[in-house]
Every structure is written in structure tokens, then in C-alpha cells.
N, C-alpha and C positions, 0 to 999 in steps of 0.2 A: 264126766258125769253132767256137768253144766254145757248146754248146746242151744243155742238160738238161730234158726233157719227162718231166714228171709226171703221173701219171693213176690214178684209183683211189680218192679221196676222198668221203667222201658223210657218209650216217647210218646209225649201228648202234646197236642196244641192246646193255646192258651183257651180259655173258657171250658175246656172239656174236663175229664173225670178219669181216674186211676186209681187201684184200688192196692194196698200193699198187706201182706199177711207176713206173720211171725209165728213159728211152731215153736216152744219151748219144753226143756224137759220138765216132767211133772213135779220132780223135787222143787225146783225152783219156782215155778209157774203159781203152785198152791199158795205158797207163802210170801209171793212178791207183788208190788206194783209193778205193771207191766207199762213202758210206754216207749214213745218214737221221738227221735232227737233227730236233728239233719247237720250237715255243712257242707257250705258252698266253699270253692276255692279262695284263698285268702282269709277268710271269716272263722270265728269259733264256732264250737258246735253249739247250736241252741236246742232249747225242750221246743217242743211240737205241740205233744199231747200226752195223756197218760189215764189208766185207769185202775183204781183199787182194787184189790181183792174182794171188798163188796159191792163192785160197780159202780161207783162213784168217779165219776171224770171231770177234767181238767183240760182247759185248752191254753195256748200260748194267744195271746190278742190277736196278732198277726192271722191267725187261721180260724179263728171263731165265727161260725156260720157257714162253713165252709168245708172243711174236715169234720169227720165223727171217726171217733174209736169206740171199739166195742172189744169184749174178752167172748171167748166160747170156752166153759170151764171144761166140757166135755174132750173138746179135741186138744186143750190148752193151747190155745192159739189166742193172738189179738188181730185184728183187722183196723186200718186207717183207708177209710173210703174219702178221696180226696174228690171233691167238687170245685167248680168255677175256678181251677188252676190259674195261676201267673206263672209268669216268666222270674219273677221273685222265689218260685217255689222250687227251682231248679238247685239240685242239691245231691249229696248221698245221704239217703236216708238210714238210720241206726235203729236197729229193734233194742230194748233195754229192759233188765230186770233190776229191780231193788228194794232190797230189804231193809232200808231204812237204817242200816248200820255201817255208814262209809264208804269207800270205794272199792274198800276189799271185798264187800258183799254186792256189789253193783258188776253186772254184765252186760256186755254187749254183742250182738250179732255181727256179721261180716262187712256189713251194707251195702244197699241197692240204688243204682243210681236212680234219678228222675230228672228227665230232661224235660222243661216246657218250652215249645217253641211257638212264634210269633206270626 
């Protein structure tokens, strides 16, 4: 019943742009905060951006001014527009849904790899 399908990962040069998308099951999309996290080799998974059901957005300090998260309620999707990417942005990016009730009700996509080359 719960499914998060990601797309858009790939290779991009530093300074360039990349767009990630995530389509969620309608039953969780409509009641959840949706967001993006990332994890680089040897590091913990970290928060990137999130968008609340009402549209309010939040960003990690490391991506403010460069990344933009948005949600399309008609298509049950969220998008992460990544601009001015840096080599430090290289990581596996995960789509996340959060009902605000603990990890039991937090779901993750399979992850999509983003590699920024210099």
C-alpha cells in the first residue's frame, strides 16, 4: 500500500542543475510531510528539504538558496530542483514520507544516486 518511486538521479557537473522526483501512494501523500534526505558513503543520512501538507517548506542550511522542494497535489509527487550543485552534494538521495508519529509511520524510497563531478 505504501510506495515511494524516485527518479531523476544521475551525473552532473559542478555548478549545473539536476531535478529529482518522487511519486507517492495517494493514501500517504495526502496526510504526510514529504521530504528528501541524502547519505554519502561513510556518513549518516541527513535531512535535505521537506514540504508540509499545506505547502510550507524547510531546508538544511547546506542547500538553502540552491535547492527548491515543491509538491504537486494533483499528481501526488514532490520535486527537488537542485541548482548550483557542488561535489559535496554527491550522495544517494531518498524520498521520505512522515506522518509525525515516529519511525513506524515514516517511509522511504529506494534511493537515487546523484554524482557531481568537478
